[in-house]
C-alpha positions as CSV (number, residue, x, y, z in Angstrom):
1,M,13.9,-17.3,-5.5
2,A,11.3,-14.6,-4.5
3,S,7.9,-16.0,-3.4
4,D,4.7,-15.2,-5.1
5,Y,3.6,-13.0,-2.2
6,H,0.0,-12.5,-3.3
7,K,-0.7,-16.2,-3.5
8,I,0.6,-17.1,0.0
9,D,-2.3,-18.1,2.2
10,A,-1.9,-15.5,5.0
11,V,-3.6,-12.3,6.0
12,S,-2.0,-8.9,5.2
13,N,-2.8,-5.4,6.4
14,S,-4.3,-4.4,3.1
15,M,-6.6,-7.4,3.4
16,L,-7.7,-6.3,6.8
17,S,-8.4,-2.8,5.4
18,L,-10.8,-4.4,2.9
19,L,-12.4,-6.6,5.6
20,K,-13.0,-3.5,7.7
21,R,-14.7,-1.6,4.8
22,S,-16.8,-4.6,3.5
23,P,-16.6,-8.2,4.6
24,W,-18.7,-9.1,1.6
25,T,-16.2,-7.5,-0.8
26,F,-13.4,-9.3,1.1
27,Y,-15.2,-12.6,0.6
28,R,-15.6,-12.0,-3.1
29,T,-12.0,-10.9,-3.5
30,Y,-10.1,-13.3,-1.3
31,V,-12.3,-16.2,-0.2
32,T,-14.7,-17.4,-2.9
33,T,-13.5,-19.7,-5.7
34,D,-16.8,-19.3,-7.7
35,P,-16.0,-17.5,-10.9
36,A,-19.5,-15.9,-10.9
37,E,-18.8,-14.3,-7.5
38,K,-15.1,-13.6,-7.8
39,M,-14.2,-9.9,-7.8
40,E,-10.9,-9.1,-9.6
41,S,-8.9,-6.1,-8.4
42,E,-8.0,-3.5,-11.0
43,E,-4.8,-1.4,-11.0
44,T,-5.7,2.3,-10.8
45,D,-3.6,5.2,-12.1
46,A,-2.7,6.1,-8.5
47,M,-1.6,2.5,-7.8
48,R,0.5,2.3,-11.0
49,L,2.2,5.6,-10.2
50,G,2.7,4.6,-6.6
51,S,4.5,1.4,-7.6
52,A,6.8,3.3,-9.9
53,V,7.5,5.9,-7.2
54,H,8.6,3.1,-4.8
55,V,11.0,1.7,-7.3
56,L,12.4,5.1,-8.2
57,A,12.8,6.1,-4.6
58,L,14.1,2.9,-3.1
59,E,15.6,0.7,-5.8
60,P,16.2,2.9,-8.9
61,E,18.6,0.4,-10.4
62,K,15.7,-1.9,-11.0
63,F,13.5,0.7,-12.8
64,G,14.7,-0.1,-16.4
65,A,14.0,-3.8,-16.0
66,E,10.4,-3.2,-14.7
67,Y,9.3,-0.1,-16.6
68,L,9.4,1.5,-20.0
69,V,8.9,5.2,-20.5
70,L,7.4,6.3,-23.8
71,D,5.8,9.4,-25.3
72,G,2.0,8.7,-25.2
73,P,-0.5,9.2,-28.0
74,I,-1.3,12.9,-28.4
75,N,-4.8,14.2,-28.8
76,P,-4.6,16.7,-31.7
77,T,-7.4,18.8,-30.3
78,T,-5.9,19.3,-26.8
79,E,-2.3,18.7,-27.7
80,K,-2.1,16.5,-24.6
81,T,-1.8,12.8,-24.1
82,Y,-5.0,10.8,-24.4
83,G,-6.4,9.6,-21.0
84,R,-5.6,6.0,-20.1
85,E,-9.3,5.1,-20.2
86,S,-9.7,6.3,-23.8
87,N,-9.9,3.8,-26.7
88,K,-7.0,5.7,-28.4
89,F,-4.7,5.2,-25.4
90,K,-5.8,1.5,-25.0
91,A,-5.0,0.9,-28.7
92,W,-1.7,2.6,-28.4
93,L,-0.8,0.6,-25.2
94,E,-1.7,-2.6,-27.0
95,A,0.5,-1.7,-29.9
96,S,3.3,-1.0,-27.5
97,A,3.2,-4.5,-25.9
98,I,5.9,-5.9,-28.1
99,L,8.2,-3.0,-27.4
100,S,7.6,-3.2,-23.6
101,E,8.6,-6.9,-23.3
102,G,6.4,-7.4,-20.3
103,R,7.4,-4.1,-18.6
104,T,4.9,-1.6,-17.3
105,V,4.5,1.3,-19.7
106,L,4.6,4.8,-18.2
107,I,4.1,7.9,-20.3
108,R,6.7,10.6,-20.0
109,E,4.5,12.8,-17.8
110,E,3.8,10.0,-15.4
111,F,7.5,9.2,-15.1
112,A,8.4,12.9,-14.5
113,E,5.8,13.1,-11.7
114,G,7.0,9.9,-10.1
115,L,10.6,11.0,-10.3
116,D,9.9,14.3,-8.6
117,I,8.0,12.5,-5.8
118,A,10.9,10.0,-5.4
119,K,13.5,12.8,-5.3
120,S,11.6,14.7,-2.7
121,F,11.4,11.6,-0.5
122,Q,15.1,10.9,-0.8
123,S,16.0,14.6,-0.1
124,H,14.3,14.7,3.3
125,P,17.1,15.0,5.9
126,E,15.9,12.0,8.0
127,I,15.6,9.8,4.9
128,A,18.9,11.0,3.4
129,A,20.7,10.2,6.6
130,I,19.2,6.7,6.8
131,M,20.0,6.0,3.1
132,A,23.6,7.2,3.6
133,S,24.2,5.0,6.6
134,R,26.3,1.9,6.2
135,A,23.7,-0.3,7.9
136,E,22.3,-3.1,5.7
137,K,19.0,-2.3,4.1
138,F,16.3,-4.4,2.6
139,F,13.6,-3.2,0.2
140,E,10.2,-4.8,-0.6
141,F,11.0,-7.1,2.3
142,E,8.6,-10.0,2.8
143,S,8.0,-11.4,6.2
144,F,5.7,-14.0,7.6
145,G,4.4,-14.7,11.1
146,H,1.2,-15.4,13.0
147,A,-1.2,-13.9,15.5
148,T,-3.2,-15.7,18.2
149,V,-6.5,-14.2,19.3
150,G,-9.8,-15.5,20.6
151,G,-8.5,-19.1,20.4
152,Y,-7.5,-18.7,16.7
153,T,-4.0,-18.7,15.3
154,I,-3.9,-16.9,12.0
155,P,-0.9,-16.8,9.6
156,L,0.1,-13.2,8.7
157,K,2.2,-11.7,5.9
158,C,3.6,-8.3,5.2
159,K,5.8,-6.6,2.6
160,L,7.7,-3.7,4.0
161,D,8.9,-0.9,1.7
162,F,12.2,-0.5,3.6
163,V,13.6,-2.2,6.6
164,C,17.0,-1.8,8.3
165,P,17.4,-4.5,11.0
166,E,20.7,-3.1,12.3
167,L,19.0,0.3,13.1
168,K,15.8,-1.5,14.1
169,L,13.9,0.7,11.7
170,I,11.0,0.4,9.3
171,V,10.3,3.1,6.7
172,D,7.2,3.3,4.6
173,L,6.7,5.7,1.7
174,K,3.3,7.3,1.2
175,S,2.2,9.8,-1.5
176,S,-0.6,12.1,-0.3
177,Q,-2.7,14.9,-1.6
178,D,-1.9,16.8,1.5
179,P,1.0,15.6,3.7
180,S,0.8,18.5,6.1
181,E,0.6,17.4,9.8
182,Y,-3.1,18.0,10.4
183,D,-4.5,16.6,7.2
184,W,-2.1,13.7,7.1
185,S,-2.8,12.6,10.7
186,W,-6.5,12.6,9.8
187,S,-6.1,10.6,6.6
188,A,-3.6,8.2,8.3
189,G,-6.3,7.3,10.8
190,K,-9.0,6.9,8.0
191,L,-6.7,4.7,5.9
192,G,-5.5,2.6,8.8
193,Y,-1.8,3.5,8.8
194,H,-1.7,3.2,12.6
195,R,-2.9,-0.4,12.1
196,Q,-0.2,-1.0,9.4
197,A,2.6,0.4,11.7
198,A,1.5,-1.7,14.7
199,M,1.3,-4.9,12.6
200,Y,4.7,-4.4,10.9
201,I,6.3,-3.6,14.3
202,D,4.9,-6.7,15.8
203,M,6.0,-8.8,12.8
204,M,9.6,-7.5,13.0
205,E,9.7,-8.2,16.8
206,L,8.4,-11.7,16.1
207,R,11.2,-12.2,13.6
208,Y,14.1,-10.4,15.2
209,G,13.2,-10.4,18.9
210,E,13.5,-6.7,19.2
211,R,11.1,-3.8,18.9
212,F,11.5,-1.7,15.7
213,D,10.8,2.0,15.2
214,F,8.5,3.0,12.3
215,L,8.7,6.1,10.1
216,F,6.3,7.2,7.4
217,G,7.7,9.3,4.6
218,A,4.8,11.3,3.3
219,V,5.2,13.2,0.0
220,R,2.7,15.5,-1.7
221,S,1.6,13.8,-4.9
222,K,1.5,17.2,-6.8
223,K,3.7,20.2,-7.0
224,P,5.6,21.4,-4.9
225,Y,6.1,17.7,-3.8
226,D,7.1,18.6,-0.3
227,S,8.1,15.7,1.9
228,H,7.5,15.1,5.6
229,V,8.5,12.3,8.0
230,Y,6.1,11.2,10.8
231,R,6.5,8.8,13.7
232,L,3.1,7.7,15.2
233,G,2.7,8.2,18.9
234,E,2.5,5.2,21.2
235,K,-1.2,5.8,21.8
236,S,-1.8,5.5,18.0
237,I,0.4,2.3,17.8
238,N,-1.6,0.7,20.6
239,K,-4.9,1.6,19.0
240,G,-3.6,0.1,15.7
241,Q,-2.6,-3.1,17.4
242,E,-6.0,-3.4,19.1
243,E,-7.7,-2.8,15.7
244,Y,-5.7,-5.3,13.7
245,M,-6.1,-8.0,16.3
246,R,-9.9,-7.3,16.4
247,L,-10.1,-7.6,12.6
248,I,-8.0,-10.8,12.7
249,E,-10.5,-12.3,15.1
250,Q,-13.4,-11.2,13.0
251,Y,-11.7,-12.8,9.9
252,A,-11.3,-16.1,11.8
253,E,-14.9,-16.1,13.0
254,R,-16.3,-15.3,9.6
255,Q,-14.0,-17.9,8.0
256,Q,-15.3,-20.5,10.4
257,S,-19.0,-19.6,10.1
258,G,-18.9,-18.9,6.4
259,D,-21.0,-15.7,7.1
260,W,-19.5,-12.7,5.3
261,K,-22.6,-10.5,5.3
262,V,-23.2,-7.5,7.6
263,R,-26.5,-6.5,9.2
264,S,-27.5,-4.0,6.5
265,Q,-27.4,-6.8,4.0
266,R,-30.2,-8.5,5.9
267,M,-32.4,-5.6,7.1
268,A,-32.8,-1.8,7.2
269,T,-30.1,-0.4,9.5
270,E,-30.0,3.0,11.1
271,I,-26.8,4.9,10.7
272,E,-25.4,8.4,11.4
273,V,-23.4,10.3,8.8
274,K,-19.8,10.9,9.5
275,T,-18.1,14.2,8.8
276,R,-14.4,15.2,8.5
277,G,-12.5,15.0,11.7
278,E,-14.8,12.5,13.4
């Protein structure tokens, strides 16, 4: 039986990303049990589409059990589907609940976009060769381990898009507004993909006793849906490892002290603006 991954008391890379951005938001999302402080996460359109793309690209046989594709409610003025935030769409979605039987509802336009992204990912020569290999493959692969830093031992968890132990290979699918080499390398650093790669490589080495390779499949989220495959350099992997270990240590220290605020929450703090490329 699959575990309830999100309820397992361990630290993930996405949690570390939130900790880096805002320890206080991290506290309100993952630590506090006070209903007045608790911050619930909301699924965005991008997250919903991203989840559907992963199923379509990696495990298409599961799509029908998890998703239902319908024609959305049409706005007679624009002759296009109402936006998901509109009352008309929310009422239509509520009315579709019985038909969906617990599945996530996608409108036909969302499905078509997700399918194009998935097909582009699958058609990349590197990905196609891996998929065609006879090596055993695992999708949405959950793995658990730990890290010891600064005298603390912290449980870790990760859910890998695609892992092939025989080939010692991890593959992660990302949709991107611009997957071209320059822009994607910049956004990968901003979004902490180097940290993700380092953490997942370490987790697989802890599990299998061997070092895995890590590939990112980056696909443009709009037409022409071009796909690219990137392997981060060793310098970036090392930087990612240093960063995730530093964040784990910060997590342990804040957990022990109970202090989740930063300096600017206590006093005026001087900063310098950051510009693209810095």
